[in-house]
N, C-alpha and C positions, 0 to 999 in steps of 0.2 A: 403433428409438427407445428401447426399454428398455435396450439395451446402452449407448447414448449417455448416458442418464440415470444409469445405474449408474456409468459411468466418471466422469461429472461429480461424483457424490456421493463416490466414492473419492478423486478428486483434491482435491476440496474439503475432505474430512476431513483429509487430510494437511496442507493449508494451515491449516485451522482450529485445529490443535493449537498453532500458533504465533501465530495472530492471531484476535481475536474479531470484527473487522470486515473484511469482504471487499468490495473494490471491483470491480464489473463494468462494462466499457465496451461500448457498442454504438452503432450509428448508428440512432436511433429514427425511421426513415422507412418502416417496413414493417408497417403495421397489417394484421391484428390482433396480430401477433407482438410488435412493439415500436413505440411511437409516444409522443407527448407529449400530455398533457391540457391544459385551459385554464390550469392553474396552472404549466405547464412541467415537471411531473413525468413521468418515463418510466414508461409503463404497458404492459400487454399480456401475452400468453401467456408469452413468455420471462421476463418479470419475475415472473409468478406462479409459474412452475416454479422459478426460481432462489430466490425467497423460501421456497418449500417445502423446497428442499434446505438452505438456510441454517438454517431452523428445525430440521431433522433433525440438523444438525451443531452446533447451538447457537451459531451465529454471526449477526452482523448484516450484512445486505446493503446495499450502497450502490451506486447506479447512476450512471454518468457517460456523457454524450453525447460521441461522437467522430465525426469523419468516417471513412469506411471506410478511406481511404488511411493514416490515422494509427493505426489499431488495432494492427497488428503492430509498427510501430516503437516506439510508446509502451508496448506490452506488453513488448517486449524491454528497454526503458529502465526497466521496473518502476514505471511511473506508475499502474498498477492491477494487480489480481491475475489477472483473466481477461477475455477478450474473447468476446462472444457474436455469432455470425454463422453463415450457412449454410456447411456443410462443402465445397460445391463451390468456394468461394473460398479454401480452406485451402491455402496454399503456404508453409509456414514450418517451420523445424526447432526452434522454441522450444516450451516447454511451455505449452499452453493448454487451456482448457476450451471445448469447442464444443457448444452445445446447439441441437438442431434444433427 
């Protein structure tokens, strides 16, 4: 877990040098890790950890809801900066941040 978070911080730091706002996509249907509240905002553990990373690298986090099947294709198309999902589903040669 610590190695994954460190990797995410380092990857994020390199992106943050060129962008002050980072967009993270996820399928928010896995409480308590990622879900939506009554206002439709994405909340949960993954969001809290990602916000802490963004605070450390002095960037603003933005969260986007995506279907799982759209995460990798839309990441490759650069529609967002990173995708958050469990690593057992990771089958991609693209650069991503995966937070467990």
